[in-house]
C-alpha positions in Angstrom: -37.1 37.7 -52.1 -38.9 34.9 -50.7 -37.0 32.1 -51.3 -34.3 34.2 -49.0 -36.3 33.9 -46.3 -36.9 30.2 -46.7 -33.4 29.7 -47.0 -32.6 31.7 -43.6 -35.7 29.7 -42.3 -34.2 26.4 -42.7 -30.8 27.1 -42.6 -31.7 28.4 -38.5 -33.8 25.5 -38.2 -31.4 23.4 -39.2 -28.3 25.1 -37.1 -30.7 24.1 -33.9 -31.3 21.1 -34.5 -27.4 20.3 -35.2 -26.4 22.4 -31.8 -29.1 20.8 -30.0 -27.9 17.3 -30.9 -31.0 15.9 -32.6 -30.1 16.0 -36.5 -26.2 14.0 -36.8 -25.3 12.0 -39.5 -24.9 8.3 -39.5 -21.9 6.9 -38.6 -19.9 5.0 -41.1 -20.3 1.1 -41.0 -16.4 0.9 -40.1 -16.2 3.7 -37.9 -15.3 3.2 -33.7 -18.5 2.9 -31.6 -20.0 6.4 -30.7 -20.2 8.0 -27.9 -23.2 9.5 -26.4 -24.1 11.6 -23.5 -27.0 10.5 -21.0 -27.6 11.1 -17.7 -28.2 9.0 -14.7 -31.7 9.5 -12.4 -29.2 10.8 -9.6 -28.3 13.6 -12.0 -24.7 13.3 -12.6 -24.0 13.8 -16.6 -22.3 10.4 -18.0 -20.7 9.7 -21.0 -20.5 5.6 -22.4 -19.4 3.5 -25.1 -22.0 1.6 -27.2 -22.5 -1.9 -27.5 -23.3 -3.6 -30.5 -23.7 -7.0 -30.4 -22.7 -8.0 -33.9 -23.3 -11.4 -34.0 -24.5 -13.9 -31.3 -23.6 -17.6 -31.4 -25.3 -20.3 -29.6 -23.4 -23.2 -29.0 -26.4 -24.8 -27.1 -28.0 -27.3 -28.8 -31.5 -25.6 -28.3 -32.9 -22.2 -29.6 -31.6 -19.1 -28.0 -34.2 -16.2 -28.0 -32.8 -12.4 -27.1 -35.2 -9.5 -25.9 -34.1 -6.2 -26.0 -36.9 -4.5 -23.6 -35.7 -1.3 -24.6 -35.8 -1.2 -28.3 -38.2 -4.0 -28.4 -35.9 -5.7 -30.9 -36.4 -10.0 -30.7 -33.4 -12.1 -32.4 -34.0 -15.5 -31.9 -30.7 -18.0 -32.3 -31.2 -21.6 -33.8 -29.2 -24.3 -32.3 -25.5 -24.7 -32.8 -25.9 -21.9 -35.1 -24.9 -18.0 -35.4 -27.2 -15.0 -35.9 -25.4 -12.0 -37.5 -26.6 -8.0 -37.2 -26.7 -5.4 -34.9 -28.0 -5.3 -31.7 -26.9 -2.9 -28.9 -27.2 -3.7 -24.9 -28.9 -0.9 -23.5 -27.3 0.7 -20.1 -28.7 0.4 -16.7 -27.9 2.4 -13.4 -30.9 1.3 -11.3 -33.2 -1.6 -10.6 -35.4 0.5 -13.2 -33.5 0.2 -16.0 -32.3 -3.0 -15.5 -35.7 -4.2 -15.2 -37.1 -2.1 -17.3 -34.4 -1.9 -20.7 -32.2 -4.9 -20.3 -31.9 -7.4 -23.1 -33.5 -10.9 -21.8 -31.9 -13.9 -22.7 -34.2 -17.2 -23.1 -33.3 -21.6 -23.5 -35.1 -24.0 -22.5 -32.4 -27.6 -21.7 -33.5 -30.7 -20.0 -37.0 -29.4 -19.3 -35.2 -26.5 -17.1 -35.8 -22.9 -18.5 -33.0 -20.6 -18.2 -33.1 -16.7 -18.1 -30.8 -14.0 -18.0 -30.9 -10.5 -17.8 -27.7 -8.6 -20.5 -26.7 -4.3 -19.5 -23.9 -3.0 -19.8 -23.1 -0.9 -16.5 -22.3 2.8 -18.0 -21.5 3.9 -13.8 -18.5 1.5 -14.1 -15.7 3.0 -15.5 -14.9 0.4 -18.1 -18.8 0.1 -19.8 -18.9 -4.0 -18.4 -21.3 -5.5 -20.0 -23.1 -8.2 -16.7 -25.7 -10.8 -16.6 -27.7 -12.2 -13.8 -31.1 -14.2 -13.0 -32.8 -11.8 -11.9 -33.7 -7.8 -12.8 -32.0 -5.7 -10.2 -29.1 -3.2 -10.9 -27.0 -4.5 -7.6 -23.6 -6.1 -7.6 -24.8 -7.8 -4.6 -27.6 -10.2 -6.0 -25.6 -12.2 -8.3 -24.5 -9.6 -11.5 -21.0 -11.0 -12.7 -18.9 -9.5 -16.2 -19.7 -11.2 -19.1 -16.4 -13.1 -19.4 -13.6 -12.4 -22.2 -13.5 -8.9 -23.9 -16.4 -7.1 -22.5 -15.7 -3.5 -21.8 -15.2 -1.0 -23.1 -17.7 -0.6 -25.5 -17.8 -1.5 -29.9 -18.6 -4.3 -31.7 -18.7 -7.7 -30.0 -19.8 -11.5 -30.5 -21.9 -13.4 -28.1 -21.2 -16.5 -27.1 -24.3 -18.3 -25.5 -22.2 -21.3 -23.7 -23.3 -24.4 -21.9 -22.9 -23.1 -17.8 -23.8 -26.7 -16.3 -20.4 -26.8 -14.5 -20.4 -23.3 -12.9 -18.8 -21.2 -15.9 -20.7 -18.8 -17.3 -23.3 -19.0 -19.9 -22.3 -16.1 -21.8 -18.4 -14.8 -23.5 -18.0 -11.7 -25.9 -15.3 -11.3 -28.2 -14.2 -8.2 -30.4 -15.7 -7.9 -33.4 -13.1 -5.8 -36.3 
């Protein structure tokens, strides 16, 4: 009799966790990028696709460092080499979220420091990945879309490249 009570309690707890969204099975490695609900500070419900950087290609002759301030993950990519792994791009919709969550990308070349902020604009209808020089959300503050396949979420390759001649420091490609 006591075993039935334990089973009912476990079943009830699992049901609450599953329907409440706290217990979700991990997606298969070959599954499409998951869609997670989130809420902007102003309150409307927003759905955005996750963008997962699966590889960082450093085409520069110097070391590049990426720091995800939301997850605490840090990646160092040696000169002219590639890092493989998983690094989700944080969603942002305001200055506070960019400042506290964005991925900071840093390198030094020609005795000059380069610091950029990367985030996913989840209020943008295409889940656009944007980059800029200062930790603000405003599109008027110089944030630009990353070149290439930087919309729609999914698995991506981030290419870090020389932008000294007015080009973009970042490019993205879809990864299978």
